[in-house]
C-alpha positions in Angstrom: 114.8 161.2 124.3 113.2 161.8 121.1 111.4 159.0 119.6 111.2 158.7 116.0 108.3 156.2 114.6 109.1 155.7 111.0 106.7 153.6 108.8 107.3 152.0 105.6 105.3 150.7 103.1 106.3 147.7 100.2 107.7 148.0 96.8 106.9 144.9 95.3 104.9 144.2 91.9 101.6 144.6 93.2 101.1 147.2 95.3 99.2 149.8 95.5 99.8 153.5 97.3 97.8 156.6 96.3 100.0 159.3 97.5 97.3 162.6 96.8 95.2 160.6 99.1 98.0 159.6 101.8 99.1 163.3 102.5 95.8 165.3 101.6 93.9 162.7 103.9 95.7 159.7 105.6 98.3 162.2 106.9 95.9 165.1 108.6 94.0 162.1 110.3 97.4 160.9 111.7 97.9 164.5 112.8 94.5 164.8 114.4 94.3 161.7 116.2 98.2 161.2 117.1 99.1 164.7 118.0 96.3 164.5 121.0 98.7 162.2 122.2 102.0 164.2 121.8 102.6 163.9 118.4 105.0 166.7 117.5 105.2 166.8 113.7 105.3 164.2 111.2 107.4 164.2 107.2 107.1 161.9 104.6 109.5 160.4 101.5 109.1 159.4 98.3 111.9 156.9 98.3 114.4 155.2 95.4 117.4 152.9 95.6 121.2 154.1 94.6 121.3 155.4 91.1 117.5 155.4 91.1 117.4 151.8 91.4 114.0 150.3 93.1 114.2 150.3 96.8 112.0 147.8 98.5 109.5 150.5 100.2 108.5 153.1 98.1 106.6 155.4 100.6 108.6 156.4 104.2 106.7 158.4 107.1 108.6 159.5 110.2 106.7 160.6 113.2 107.9 162.5 116.1 107.1 162.1 119.5 109.3 163.3 122.8 108.7 159.5 124.9 107.9 156.0 123.2 105.0 156.1 125.5 103.6 159.1 123.9 103.7 156.6 120.6 102.0 153.9 123.0 99.3 155.7 123.7 98.1 156.9 120.5 98.4 154.0 119.0 96.4 152.4 121.8 93.5 155.1 122.0 93.5 155.6 117.9 95.1 152.9 116.0 92.6 151.0 114.8 91.2 154.5 113.2 94.7 154.9 111.7 95.4 152.0 110.7 91.8 151.1 109.7 92.3 154.0 106.9 95.6 152.2 105.4 93.1 150.1 103.0 91.7 153.3 101.2 95.2 154.3 99.7 97.4 151.5 99.8 96.9 147.8 99.6 99.4 146.8 101.7 100.6 146.8 105.5 103.4 149.1 106.3 106.1 148.2 108.2 106.2 150.1 111.7 109.9 151.0 113.4 110.1 153.0 116.3 113.4 154.1 116.9 115.2 156.6 120.1 117.5 159.3 118.8 120.6 159.0 120.1 122.1 161.6 118.3 121.9 164.3 115.5 123.1 168.0 114.3 
């Protein structure tokens, strides 16, 4: 079953996030490095809360793989380069959640 990796960036008072860098430099790096290990695609969303309120996270990226072991291999081989780029666009560590897709339409 397909696996979705969700990467969330905290939306706290002192958070810094450069969306232009993230989209133009970081995500192409992710695609290049993780693509070698089965990354099928990615999406990035700017988050808002209900009725425009402040959500706990500001940015959400989703990465699609066919299997969880592909993500494991990507992290093992490429994680240092990908995670090492985080300080170039954010001063907060992301929260990473791995989800097995159990339904879709």
